[in-house]
C-alpha positions, 0 to 999 in steps of 0.5 A: 448510438450505443457504446458497447461494453464488454467485462474483463479481469482487472485486479487478481485476487492477491491485489485486492486482499492487500487492499482490503487488508489495509483498509481494515489494518490502518483503524486497528493500527490508530484504535490500538495506539489510541487505547495504549495497547502497544503489543497489539499495535506492534502485531499489527504493524507486522501484519502490515509490513508483511503486506507491504512487501508482499505489495512491493514483490507482487508489483514485480511478478504478479499480474499486468494490472499490479506490476509497476512497470505496467502503470507507473507513467512519466511526467509527460504521460501524466501531464498529457492525462491530466491536461486531457490531451490523452484520452484513452481509458486506463485499463487498471491505474491511471497515471494519476492513480500510479502516483497515489499508489507509489505514494501511499506505499513509500509513506506506509513503509516510512511509517512502519519504520518509524515505528520499528525503532521507536520507543515510547515516552515512558520507555517502556515500549519499543520497537524490535529495531529499536536496538540500533539507535546508539545509546548515548542518544536516548533522545532519538527513540522519542523523537522517531516516535514523535514522527512516528505519530505525525506520519500517520497524519500524512497516512489520513491525508492520503486516504483523504485524497484517495476517497475525494479521487472515488468520489469524483470518479463516482460523481463525475466521471461516473466511473465507480472504482470500488465494485471492481476492487471487490469482484476483480472485473470491470466493464470496459470499451469493447476491444479492450485487451485483457490485462494477463493474470500472473499464476496463482502459484506465484503468490507462494515465493511472493509470501515467502519473501514477505514471511521471512523478511517480516520474521527477521525484522520482528526479531530485530533485523540483526545480521548475521541472522541469530 
């Protein structure tokens, strides 16, 4: 008997733009660093900070499939999914995919934070928050810069896992993950409840919060603001 499928809206436009923005920015961050163009590297880093802050805010007020409360599960749910006891078709991120999202956001935030405090080995360039490093501990800035470079290797590892998961789902489970992230739509079992989509006006406060925080950080994150 042929299984009846239906098409639903799965990923909203803001979430998809965030996803592909990260895909574009990571190679640019690597390239500018390799070329020694640290001014452009820093600008891309601030754009990345803007996107991550936006994603965190959107995870609180955005569409159902974007909200952390809808896909972040506890250890028992993750174990049930991994052992195959939970055979329910996931709408949005499955429990393992949720771990990937949280891990990537956490590592990106840490990586950006390290870059904001770092300075290069020659002391010719430093992040906008480097002034918070004590003057009597100049070497700390160099160490943070070294950690920043190591952090990118961690990000590459997570990206490799992500790509591996996409291949696994495509080749083994016969489930295509990329097209829905392009179109926002996915074919699912008939009767699947359509996830609630957030009204687009909610993008405005999310953009505003991300913009204000990014501007504040770019100008040194002084408190009270100068």
